[in-house]
Structures are given as structure tokens and as C-alpha cells.
C-alpha positions in Angstrom: -43.5 -51.8 -41.9 -45.2 -48.9 -43.1 -47.2 -50.8 -45.4 -48.7 -53.1 -42.7 -49.6 -50.3 -40.4 -52.5 -50.1 -43.2 -53.6 -53.4 -43.1 -53.7 -53.5 -39.2 -56.8 -54.7 -37.9 -57.3 -51.8 -35.1 -56.4 -48.1 -35.4 -54.1 -48.0 -32.4 -52.1 -51.0 -33.8 -51.9 -49.5 -37.2 -50.8 -46.0 -35.8 -48.0 -47.7 -33.7 -46.6 -49.7 -36.7 -46.9 -46.4 -38.9 -44.9 -44.3 -36.3 -42.5 -47.1 -35.8 -41.8 -47.3 -39.7 -41.8 -43.5 -40.3 -38.9 -43.5 -37.1 -37.0 -46.0 -39.0 -36.8 -44.1 -42.0 -35.7 -40.9 -40.3 -32.8 -42.9 -38.3 -31.8 -44.5 -41.8 -31.6 -40.9 -42.9 -29.7 -39.5 -40.2 -27.2 -43.0 -40.2 -26.7 -42.0 -43.9 -25.6 -38.5 -43.4 -23.8 -38.9 -39.8 -22.3 -42.5 -40.0 -19.4 -42.0 -37.5 -21.8 -40.3 -34.7 -24.6 -42.7 -35.5 -22.1 -46.1 -34.8 -21.4 -44.6 -31.4 -25.0 -43.8 -30.8 -26.0 -47.6 -31.8 -23.2 -48.9 -29.7 -24.1 -47.3 -26.6 -27.9 -48.3 -27.2 -26.8 -52.0 -28.0 -24.8 -51.9 -24.7 -27.9 -50.8 -22.6 -30.0 -53.1 -24.6 -27.2 -55.8 -23.6 -27.3 -54.6 -19.8 -31.3 -54.9 -19.4 -31.6 -57.8 -21.1 -29.3 -59.4 -18.4 -30.6 -57.9 -15.7 -34.3 -59.0 -16.8 -32.7 -62.8 -17.2 -31.4 -62.6 -13.8 -34.8 -61.6 -12.4 -36.4 -64.6 -14.8 -34.0 -67.2 -13.3 -35.3 -66.5 -9.7 -38.8 -66.8 -10.6 -38.3 -70.1 -12.9 -37.6 -73.2 -10.8 -34.8 -74.5 -12.9 -33.4 -71.0 -14.4 -29.5 -72.1 -14.2 -29.3 -71.6 -17.8 -30.8 -68.3 -17.5 -28.1 -66.8 -15.3 -25.6 -68.3 -17.6 -27.3 -66.3 -20.5 -27.8 -63.0 -18.2 -23.9 -63.3 -17.5 -23.0 -63.3 -20.9 -25.5 -60.1 -21.9 -24.1 -58.3 -18.8 -20.5 -58.8 -20.0 -21.4 -58.1 -23.5 -22.7 -54.7 -22.4 -19.4 -54.0 -20.4 -16.6 -52.4 -22.2 -13.8 -54.6 -22.6 -10.5 -54.5 -24.3 -7.8 -52.2 -24.3 -8.4 -48.5 -23.7 -7.0 -46.2 -26.7 -6.0 -43.6 -24.1 -3.0 -43.5 -22.5 -2.2 -42.4 -18.5 -2.3 -38.9 -19.5 -5.4 -38.9 -21.1 -4.3 -38.4 -25.0 -5.5 -40.6 -27.3 -2.6 -43.2 -28.6 -2.8 -42.8 -32.5 -0.4 -44.6 -34.8 2.4 -42.1 -35.0 2.7 -42.1 -30.9 2.6 -45.8 -30.9 5.5 -45.2 -33.8 7.5 -43.2 -31.6 7.4 -45.4 -28.5 8.4 -48.4 -30.7 11.5 -46.5 -32.0 12.4 -44.3 -29.1 12.3 -41.3 -31.1 10.2 -38.2 -30.1 9.6 -35.2 -32.6 10.2 -31.6 -31.5 
């Protein structure tokens, strides 16, 4: 991407492409140095993207004359953004790790 910045026809497009290429390299270094934190941030960014994509698809469905499939796609996008599945927190708010799951299964409690 940075290479194409120098081949761009206009200065504005070239600067934007160079800036995006530089941001990608910096983000790649950040992901390499802190993978767990970066995975969490990327998950949040994707959830926001899916939600906004769904909202804009719903708006687009109302603008188009036959937007039935667009509403269906919007529902899938918004459902993709919503947190699903089972929570890893117990009702008390503590994390359920493998040890506590084993204690629940055997009925034994340490300490």
C-alpha cells in the first residue's frame, strides 16, 4: 500500500494511502507486541463495524424499492455484532475457570 502511495496520480490520494500504509505497519507491530490486548480491541472494532453496517443496510433497505434481502442482511450483521453465547462469569461476578468448573462437577470445595 505504501508503494502505491508514490505511484498515485494526486498528492492528496498519495498522502492518504501513505498514511494508511504507515498505520497498518504500526498496528502490525502493536499486534505482535501485545497479541491478547490487540485481539480484544479487534473484536470490539469488528462488533462496532458489524453494527454500523447493519444500521446502514436498514437505511438502504428503506431507500430501495425492493430491499427485502437487505433487511435480512442487516439483521445478520446486527446479530453478528451482539454478544452471544454463554457468559464466562458466574452470578457472583467471578470468572469461572477450569478449577471452579471441576469443583462444581465433583462437589468438592477447597479450603
